[in-house]
C-alpha positions in Angstrom: -154.5 -23.3 -48.3 -152.6 -26.1 -49.9 -150.7 -28.8 -47.9 -147.4 -27.1 -48.0 -148.8 -23.9 -46.7 -150.6 -25.8 -43.9 -147.3 -27.5 -43.0 -145.4 -24.2 -43.0 -148.1 -22.7 -40.8 -147.8 -25.5 -38.3 -144.0 -25.2 -38.2 -144.4 -21.4 -37.9 -146.9 -21.8 -35.0 -144.6 -24.2 -33.1 -141.4 -22.1 -33.5 -143.1 -18.8 -32.6 -145.0 -20.5 -29.8 -141.8 -21.9 -28.3 -140.1 -18.5 -28.4 -143.1 -16.7 -27.0 -143.4 -19.3 -24.2 -139.8 -18.7 -23.2 -140.2 -14.9 -22.9 -143.6 -15.2 -21.2 -142.2 -17.5 -18.6 -139.2 -15.2 -18.1 -141.5 -12.3 -17.6 -143.7 -14.2 -15.2 -140.8 -15.6 -13.3 -139.4 -12.1 -12.8 -142.8 -10.6 -11.9 -143.6 -13.3 -9.3 -140.0 -13.6 -8.1 -139.6 -17.2 -8.8 -136.6 -18.9 -7.2 -133.5 -18.0 -9.3 -131.7 -21.1 -8.2 -134.3 -23.2 -9.9 -132.6 -24.8 -13.0 -135.6 -24.0 -15.2 -135.4 -20.3 -14.2 -131.7 -20.3 -14.8 -132.3 -21.8 -18.3 -135.0 -19.1 -19.0 -132.6 -16.3 -17.8 -129.6 -17.7 -19.8 -131.6 -18.1 -23.0 -133.4 -14.8 -22.9 -130.7 -12.6 -21.5 -128.8 -12.0 -24.8 -131.9 -10.4 -26.2 -133.2 -8.7 -23.1 -129.9 -7.2 -21.8 -129.7 -4.5 -24.5 -133.4 -3.7 -24.1 -133.0 -3.1 -20.4 -130.9 0.0 -21.1 -133.8 1.5 -23.1 -136.9 -0.1 -21.5 -137.0 -0.1 -17.7 -138.7 -2.7 -15.5 -142.1 -1.3 -14.3 -143.5 -2.8 -11.1 -141.5 -6.0 -11.6 -142.7 -6.3 -15.2 -139.9 -6.6 -17.7 -141.1 -4.3 -20.4 -138.4 -5.6 -22.7 -139.7 -9.1 -22.5 -143.3 -7.9 -23.0 -142.2 -6.0 -26.1 -140.4 -9.0 -27.5 -143.6 -11.1 -27.0 -145.7 -8.6 -28.9 -143.1 -8.3 -31.7 -143.0 -12.1 -32.0 -146.8 -12.3 -32.2 -146.9 -9.5 -34.8 -144.0 -11.2 -36.8 -145.9 -14.5 -36.8 -149.0 -12.8 -38.3 -146.8 -10.9 -40.8 -145.2 -14.2 -42.0 -148.6 -15.8 -42.2 -149.9 -12.9 -44.3 -146.8 -13.2 -46.6 -147.5 -16.9 -47.0 -151.0 -16.1 -48.0 -149.8 -13.4 -50.4 -151.5 -10.6 -48.4 -150.4 -7.2 -47.2 -151.9 -6.5 -43.8 -152.9 -3.2 -42.2 -150.2 -2.1 -39.8 -152.7 -1.1 -37.1 -154.6 -4.4 -37.5 -151.3 -6.2 -37.2 -150.4 -4.4 -34.0 -153.9 -5.1 -32.5 -153.8 -8.8 -33.5 -150.3 -9.0 -31.9 -151.4 -7.4 -28.7 -154.6 -9.6 -28.6 -152.5 -12.7 -29.2 -150.1 -11.7 -26.4 -153.0 -11.2 -24.0 -154.5 -14.5 -25.0 -151.2 -16.2 -24.6 -150.7 -14.9 -21.1 -154.3 -15.9 -20.1 -153.8 -19.4 -21.6 -150.4 -19.7 -19.8 -152.1 -18.8 -16.5 -154.9 -21.3 -17.2 -152.3 -24.1 -17.7 -150.3 -23.1 -14.6 -153.3 -22.8 -12.3 -154.7 -26.1 -13.6 -151.3 -27.9 -13.1 -151.0 -26.3 -9.7 -154.4 -27.5 -8.6 -153.6 -31.0 -9.9 -150.3 -31.0 -8.0 -152.2 -30.1 -4.8 -154.6 -33.1 -5.2 -151.9 -35.7 -5.8 -148.7 -36.5 -3.8 -146.0 -34.7 -5.8 -142.5 -33.8 -5.0 -142.8 -30.1 -3.9 -139.1 -29.6 -4.4 -139.0 -30.7 -8.0 -137.9 -27.7 -10.2 -141.1 -27.8 -12.3 -143.4 -28.0 -9.2 -141.5 -25.1 -7.6 -141.9 -23.0 -10.7 -145.5 -23.8 -11.2 -146.3 -23.0 -7.6 -144.4 -19.7 -7.7 -146.3 -18.6 -10.8 -149.8 -19.9 -10.0 -150.1 -19.4 -6.3 -150.2 -15.5 -6.4 -153.3 -15.7 -8.6 -155.1 -18.1 -6.2 -153.9 -16.6 -2.9 -156.4 -13.7 -2.7 -159.3 -16.2 -2.8 -157.7 -19.0 -0.8 -159.8 -20.0 2.2 -162.8 -17.9 1.1 -164.1 -20.4 -1.4 -164.3 -23.5 0.9 -167.2 -25.8 0.7 -167.3 -29.1 2.6 -163.6 -29.0 3.1 -162.8 -28.5 -0.6 -161.2 -25.3 -1.8 -162.8 -24.0 -4.9 -160.5 -21.0 -5.3 -158.6 -22.5 -8.3 -161.9 -23.2 -10.0 -163.0 -19.6 -9.6 -159.6 -18.3 -10.8 -159.8 -20.6 -13.9 -163.4 -19.4 -14.6 -162.2 -15.8 -14.4 -159.3 -16.5 -16.8 -161.6 -18.3 -19.3 -164.1 -15.5 -19.1 -161.2 -13.0 -19.8 -160.2 -14.9 -22.8 -163.8 -15.0 -24.1 -164.8 -11.5 -23.2 -161.6 -9.5 -23.7 -159.0 -11.3 -25.8 -161.3 -12.8 -28.4 -163.2 -9.5 -29.3 -159.8 -7.7 -29.4 -158.5 -10.4 -31.7 -161.6 -10.2 -33.9 -161.3 -6.4 -34.2 -157.6 -6.8 -35.1 -158.3 -9.5 -37.7 -160.9 -7.3 -39.3 -158.5 -4.4 -39.5 -155.7 -6.8 -40.5 -157.6 -8.0 -43.5 -158.7 -4.5 -44.4 -162.4 -5.0 -43.7 
């Protein structure tokens, strides 16, 4: 790759990463019933509603999971790879493109939860304003993952449940998302 292609790939990653983050946070905020009065949640709803409102008529919410938002995330991930392939002058396999998009979506969700649980555990160690909009959103998205193990992983007065959850999320990235990504990339490249 030349310098211009590297620069375009960086810009592409940032733009698509920001869009995917908005829709992933919207999906998680709905699924975990984050406080709608939180200004961050209101921003997420306001920004994503023009795209998701028409999709709601076709794709229903299943068990608090906004399938429209999930579809948008997968489409954005596939589109990112399609543009990357076009920049490289390649024509990818459609099945490989879909598998890479799904794998990247799964990896993005796992990485988002890793960041949220890590931030939540740091907030619990330090004196933070629990009523700050960011703290409230992080708590509402990370706490449901840690809650099932909470109180069961105590050792010497320390709660290791966030550590166990983080370990599980890292293992899911290594053992599930990466092999799926590798399979998709092999098919994507036609190999």
